[in-house]
C-alpha positions in Angstrom: 8.4 -4.6 -15.1 7.3 -4.6 -11.4 9.9 -6.2 -9.1 9.0 -9.8 -8.1 8.4 -10.2 -4.3 8.4 -13.4 -2.4 7.5 -14.0 1.2 10.2 -16.0 3.0 9.6 -17.3 6.6 13.2 -17.2 7.7 15.8 -14.6 8.9 17.1 -12.4 6.1 20.6 -10.9 6.1 23.3 -9.6 3.8 25.2 -12.3 1.9 22.8 -15.1 3.0 21.7 -17.7 0.5 18.0 -18.4 0.6 16.7 -21.7 -0.8 13.2 -21.5 -2.4 10.2 -23.8 -2.0 9.0 -25.9 -5.0 6.0 -23.8 -5.6 8.2 -20.6 -5.6 10.6 -22.2 -8.1 7.7 -23.2 -10.4 6.3 -19.6 -10.2 9.6 -17.9 -11.0 10.7 -20.4 -13.6 7.5 -21.4 -15.5 5.1 -18.5 -14.9 7.4 -15.5 -14.8 10.2 -17.0 -17.0 12.9 -15.6 -14.8 16.5 -16.9 -15.0 19.7 -16.9 -13.0 21.1 -13.5 -12.2 17.7 -11.9 -12.3 16.8 -9.6 -9.4 13.9 -10.4 -7.0 12.9 -9.1 -3.5 12.3 -11.3 -0.4 10.5 -10.1 2.7 8.9 -10.9 6.1 7.8 -8.9 9.1 10.8 -9.6 11.2 13.6 -8.9 8.6 11.9 -6.3 6.4 12.4 -6.4 2.6 15.6 -7.4 0.8 16.9 -7.3 -2.8 18.5 -10.4 -4.0 19.9 -12.2 -7.1 18.8 -15.6 -8.4 21.9 -17.8 -8.1 20.2 -21.0 -9.2 16.9 -21.6 -10.9 16.4 -25.2 -12.2 13.4 -27.5 -12.2 14.4 -28.9 -8.8 16.4 -26.1 -7.1 16.2 -22.3 -6.6 18.3 -20.1 -4.5 18.7 -16.3 -3.9 21.8 -14.4 -2.7 20.7 -11.5 -0.5 22.4 -8.3 -1.3 20.8 -5.3 0.4 17.9 -4.4 2.7 15.6 -2.0 1.0 12.8 -1.7 3.7 13.2 -2.1 7.4 10.7 -3.9 9.5 7.7 -1.7 10.4 4.8 -1.6 12.9 1.6 -2.8 11.3 -2.1 -2.5 12.3 -3.2 -4.9 15.1 -6.6 -6.1 13.9 -8.1 -9.6 13.7 -10.9 -11.0 11.6 -13.2 -13.9 12.6 -15.3 -15.3 9.8 -17.6 -18.2 9.0 -16.3 -20.4 6.2 -17.6 -19.4 2.7 -17.7 -21.0 -0.7 -14.4 -21.1 -2.5 -14.6 -18.0 -4.7 -16.1 -15.9 -1.9 -13.5 -17.2 0.6 -10.6 -16.4 -1.8 -11.9 -12.9 -2.2 -12.3 -12.4 1.6 -8.8 -13.7 2.4 -7.2 -11.7 -0.4 -8.9 -8.4 0.6 -8.4 -8.9 4.3 -4.7 -9.3 3.7 -4.6 -6.2 1.5 -6.4 -4.3 4.3 -3.8 -5.3 6.9 -5.4 -8.0 9.0 -3.0 -9.5 11.5 -4.8 -12.8 12.3 -7.5 -14.8 10.6 -9.9 -17.1 12.6 -12.3 -19.2 10.6 -15.2 -20.1 13.0 -18.1 -22.4 12.9 -21.4 -20.7 13.6 -24.9 -22.3 13.7 -25.9 -21.3 10.1 -22.4 -21.9 8.6 -22.8 -24.2 5.6 -19.2 -25.0 4.8 -17.9 -27.6 7.3 -14.1 -27.3 6.7 -11.4 -24.9 5.7 -8.1 -25.8 4.0 -5.7 -23.9 6.2 -2.7 -24.3 3.9 -4.7 -23.0 0.9 -5.8 -20.0 3.0 -2.2 -19.3 4.0 -1.2 -19.5 0.3 -3.9 -16.9 -0.6 -2.5 -14.7 2.2 1.1 -15.0 0.9 0.0 -14.3 -2.7 -1.9 -11.2 -1.6 0.9 -9.9 0.6 3.4 -10.2 -2.3 1.1 -8.2 -4.5 0.1 -5.4 -2.1 3.6 -4.7 -0.8 2.9 -5.4 2.9 5.8 -7.0 4.8 3.9 -9.5 7.0 1.5 -12.3 6.2 -1.6 -12.8 8.4 -1.4 -15.7 10.9 -4.1 -18.3 9.9 -5.8 -20.4 12.6 -7.6 -23.7 12.1 -11.3 -23.9 11.9 -12.8 -23.7 15.5 -16.3 -23.5 16.9 -17.5 -20.1 17.9 -17.9 -21.4 21.5 -14.3 -22.5 21.7 -13.0 -19.2 20.3 -14.9 -17.3 22.9 -13.7 -19.5 25.7 -10.1 -18.8 24.9 -10.5 -15.1 24.0 -8.0 -12.5 25.2 -10.4 -10.2 27.0 -8.4 -7.0 26.4 -9.2 -7.3 22.7 -12.7 -6.0 21.8 -14.7 -8.3 19.5 -16.9 -6.2 17.3 -19.7 -8.3 15.8 -21.2 -6.9 12.6 -24.9 -7.5 12.4 -27.7 -6.9 10.0 -31.3 -6.1 10.9 -30.3 -5.3 14.5 -30.6 -2.0 16.4 -27.1 -1.2 17.4 -24.5 1.5 17.1 -23.1 2.3 13.6 -19.6 0.9 13.0 -18.0 4.3 12.4 -19.4 5.7 15.6 -18.3 2.7 17.7 -14.8 2.8 16.3 -14.5 6.5 17.0 -15.6 6.0 20.6 -12.9 3.5 21.5 -9.7 4.4 23.3 -6.6 4.9 21.0 -4.9 1.8 22.5 -7.9 -0.5 22.2 -7.1 -3.8 20.4 -9.9 -4.8 18.0 -11.2 -7.9 16.2 -14.2 -8.2 13.9 -16.7 -11.1 13.5 -18.5 -11.6 10.2 -21.2 -14.3 10.1 -22.0 -16.7 7.3 -24.3 -16.2 4.3 -27.4 -16.8 6.5 -26.2 -14.5 9.2 -25.7 -15.2 12.9 -28.4 -17.3 14.5 -30.3 -16.1 17.6 -28.3 -18.7 19.6 -25.0 -17.3 18.3 -26.1 -13.8 19.2 -27.2 -14.9 22.7 -23.9 -16.6 23.2 -22.0 -13.5 22.1 -24.2 -11.2 24.2 -22.9 -13.0 27.4 -19.3 -12.0 26.7 -18.1 -8.8 28.3 -15.6 -8.2 25.5 -18.2 -8.2 22.7 -19.8 -5.1 21.1 -22.4 -5.2 18.3 -22.5 -2.8 15.4 -24.6 -2.2 12.3 -23.2 -1.9 8.8 -25.6 0.5 7.2 -29.1 0.1 5.6 -28.3 -2.6 3.1 -27.8 -6.3 3.5 -24.2 -7.1 2.6 -22.6 -10.4 1.5 -20.3 -11.8 4.1 -17.1 -11.0 2.1 -18.4 -7.5 1.4 -19.1 -6.9 5.1 -15.6 -8.0 6.0 -14.0 -5.6 3.5 -16.3 -2.7 4.6 -15.5 -3.3 8.3 -11.8 -3.4 7.8 -11.9 -0.3 5.5 -13.7 1.6 8.3 -11.1 0.4 10.8 -8.1 1.4 8.7 -9.7 4.8 7.8 -10.6 5.7 11.4 -8.0 3.9 13.5 -5.4 2.3 11.3 -2.7 3.2 8.8 -4.8 5.1 6.3 -4.8 8.2 8.5 
């Protein structure tokens, strides 16, 4: 049986007792049917990964005694993803795969053609935690609240290049662009909504010195597919797949 992993947002150390959240208790007790004295693993980016033993696991309380660190903290890729809100199934897929592909921060942004007016930040964060637990990464992406594209650009850290993935536009291929960048260059990707970015969005982005446009090949991709493709290119050419 694969060892159960749980993300815990607190300092982990030998001999420490960690108290679990209600949803974690439900998952361990009712879904996985674990019991007291079973072994699980707890992790986060700051403390690494730790083996522990369930001390209590009742309907109302769960606790873990930390025994041994099995993985130290590690440097992870520094890449962000900006995306327009999508319908629930597509959104879940995008968040799950972005987490698996090592995204550091997730920024939902409202663009002119975006059709979904809100994002449940807590649900997105839960998707991230679930995916991190499954894919064996140590960190969980930071998730920001839904913000207009204009406001995101106004507060942008200019040393991070924003790569905008476009369709039906003459621009450099994504692989070529990534290979041309300096090794230390920080990167973020912007993926538009189902209807793509509007001429107004593109004009706004074109005014920003930190923006570069790229094309994603000869076929029109769904938004969630484009996000996965862009991140896979990044990890292959600049990230931890090398």
